[in-house]
C-alpha positions as CSV (number, residue, x, y, z in Angstrom):
1,M,-1.3,-7.8,-16.8
2,L,0.9,-4.7,-16.7
3,T,0.6,-2.5,-19.7
4,I,2.4,0.7,-20.7
5,G,0.6,3.8,-19.5
6,R,-1.4,2.1,-16.7
7,K,-0.8,2.7,-13.0
8,A,0.5,0.0,-10.7
9,I,1.5,-0.4,-7.1
10,Y,5.0,-1.3,-6.1
11,P,4.8,-2.7,-2.6
12,S,6.2,-0.4,0.1
13,Q,6.8,2.3,-2.5
14,G,3.3,3.2,-3.7
15,P,1.6,4.1,-7.0
16,C,3.7,4.2,-10.2
17,R,3.1,4.7,-13.8
18,I,4.3,1.9,-16.2
19,D,6.4,3.8,-18.7
20,G,7.7,1.0,-20.8
21,V,9.8,-2.1,-21.0
22,V,13.5,-1.7,-21.4
23,K,16.2,-4.3,-22.1
24,R,19.5,-4.3,-20.2
25,V,22.4,-6.7,-20.0
26,V,22.9,-8.0,-16.5
27,N,25.9,-10.3,-15.8
28,G,26.3,-10.9,-19.6
29,S,22.6,-11.9,-20.1
30,P,19.9,-9.8,-21.7
31,M,17.0,-9.0,-19.4
32,S,13.7,-7.1,-19.8
33,F,12.6,-4.7,-17.1
34,Y,9.4,-2.7,-16.6
35,Q,10.3,0.9,-16.1
36,L,8.0,2.4,-13.4
37,T,7.9,6.1,-12.4
38,L,6.8,6.8,-8.8
39,L,3.8,9.2,-8.8
40,D,4.9,11.2,-5.8
41,D,6.4,14.7,-5.8
42,R,10.0,13.3,-6.0
43,G,9.3,11.1,-9.0
44,G,12.0,8.5,-9.3
45,A,12.3,5.4,-11.5
46,L,12.1,1.8,-10.6
47,F,13.2,-1.0,-12.9
48,V,11.5,-4.3,-12.2
49,P,12.5,-7.5,-14.0
50,V,9.6,-8.6,-16.1
51,D,9.9,-12.2,-14.9
52,K,9.9,-11.2,-11.2
53,V,6.8,-8.9,-11.1
54,K,4.6,-11.4,-9.3
55,E,7.3,-12.5,-6.9
56,I,8.0,-8.8,-6.0
57,G,4.3,-8.2,-5.6
58,V,3.8,-5.5,-8.2
59,R,0.1,-5.2,-9.1
60,L,-2.3,-2.9,-10.9
61,L,-3.8,0.1,-9.0
62,L,-7.0,-0.5,-7.1
63,K,-10.1,0.1,-9.2
64,K,-12.4,3.0,-8.3
65,S,-15.2,0.4,-7.9
66,E,-13.2,-1.4,-5.2
67,V,-12.7,1.6,-2.9
68,P,-16.1,1.4,-1.1
69,Q,-15.3,-2.2,-0.2
70,L,-11.9,-1.1,1.1
71,I,-13.4,1.7,3.2
72,A,-16.0,-0.7,4.6
73,A,-13.2,-3.1,5.6
74,L,-11.8,-0.3,7.8
75,E,-15.0,-0.3,9.8
76,K,-14.9,-4.1,10.6
77,T,-13.4,-5.3,13.8
78,T,-10.0,-6.9,13.8
79,R,-8.0,-9.5,15.6
80,Q,-5.1,-8.2,17.7
81,T,-1.9,-10.2,18.0
82,K,-0.9,-9.9,21.6
83,V,2.9,-10.4,21.5
84,L,4.9,-7.4,20.2
85,K,7.4,-9.4,18.2
86,E,4.6,-11.4,16.5
87,R,2.7,-8.2,15.8
88,I,5.8,-6.5,14.3
89,L,6.5,-9.5,12.0
90,E,2.9,-9.8,11.0
91,N,2.6,-6.1,10.1
92,L,5.9,-6.2,8.1
93,R,4.7,-9.2,6.1
94,T,1.3,-7.5,5.6
95,V,2.7,-4.2,4.4
96,T,5.2,-5.9,2.0
97,A,2.4,-8.1,0.5
98,G,1.2,-5.0,-1.3
99,S,-2.6,-5.5,-1.2
100,A,-4.7,-2.4,-0.4
101,L,-6.8,-4.6,1.9
102,D,-3.7,-5.7,3.7
103,L,-2.6,-2.1,4.2
104,A,-6.1,-1.3,5.5
105,E,-5.8,-4.2,8.0
106,V,-2.5,-2.7,9.3
107,V,-4.0,0.7,9.6
108,K,-7.0,-0.7,11.5
109,T,-5.0,-2.8,14.0
110,L,-2.4,-0.2,14.7
111,T,-5.0,2.6,15.0
112,E,-7.0,0.5,17.5
113,L,-3.8,-0.3,19.4
114,R,-2.8,3.4,19.5
115,N,-6.2,4.2,21.0
116,S,-5.5,1.9,23.9
117,R,-1.8,2.6,24.6
118,P,1.2,4.3,23.0
119,L,2.7,2.6,20.0
120,T,6.4,1.7,19.9
121,P,8.4,3.9,17.6
122,G,8.5,1.1,15.0
123,E,4.8,0.6,15.2
124,A,4.2,4.3,14.9
125,R,6.4,4.4,11.7
126,T,4.6,1.4,10.3
127,L,1.2,3.0,10.9
128,E,2.3,6.3,9.3
129,R,3.8,4.5,6.3
130,S,0.8,2.1,5.8
131,R,-1.7,5.0,6.1
132,R,0.3,7.1,3.7
133,L,0.4,4.3,1.1
134,L,-3.3,3.5,1.6
135,V,-4.3,7.2,1.2
136,W,-2.1,7.6,-1.8
137,E,-3.5,4.5,-3.6
138,I,-7.1,5.5,-2.9
139,S,-6.4,9.1,-4.0
140,E,-4.9,7.8,-7.3
141,A,-7.8,5.4,-7.9
142,M,-10.5,7.9,-7.1
143,G,-8.9,11.0,-8.6
144,E,-9.4,12.8,-5.2
145,E,-7.2,15.0,-3.2
146,K,-5.3,13.1,-0.4
147,T,-7.0,15.3,2.3
148,V,-10.4,14.1,1.1
149,V,-9.3,10.5,1.3
150,E,-7.8,11.0,4.7
151,E,-11.1,12.3,5.9
152,Q,-12.9,9.2,4.5
153,I,-10.5,6.9,6.3
154,D,-10.8,8.8,9.6
155,R,-14.6,8.6,9.4
156,A,-14.5,4.9,8.7
157,L,-12.1,4.3,11.6
158,T,-14.3,6.5,13.9
159,R,-17.5,4.6,12.9
160,R,-15.7,1.4,13.8
161,K,-14.6,2.8,17.2
162,S,-18.2,3.9,18.1
163,R,-19.7,0.4,17.5
């Protein structure tokens, strides 16, 4: 349940603070929207229709207690999709699903792929974006600096590679 003052994740955008519920008239009909403020340096507000929250994929921020499981997931082996087009579509669906575990899966698979051959420009952007969103969410959940979280992720990916 989204409540005012809590932190939430807007898929593909990152962590936000739930600032309130506002009512607006859209096409002559009153609608209620959650007002979300992005927690990055730029700020920015998002307005999400209350009745579309699940459909859009807005969810509460990862709990601090869930972070160790997420880091451990980065260490597990993954299945690679062989065909580029399938891989791109799968990664797009995974990133927009919004789950932290889904982001970790994209980071794992694209990092592994990058270690074996150069990524396409689109794959490189997807890896950078997924990694940034994952680092940002873990940082918010743990109350840690992003650089500390990046180091944790790198260690997990390195441990995986050395197995």
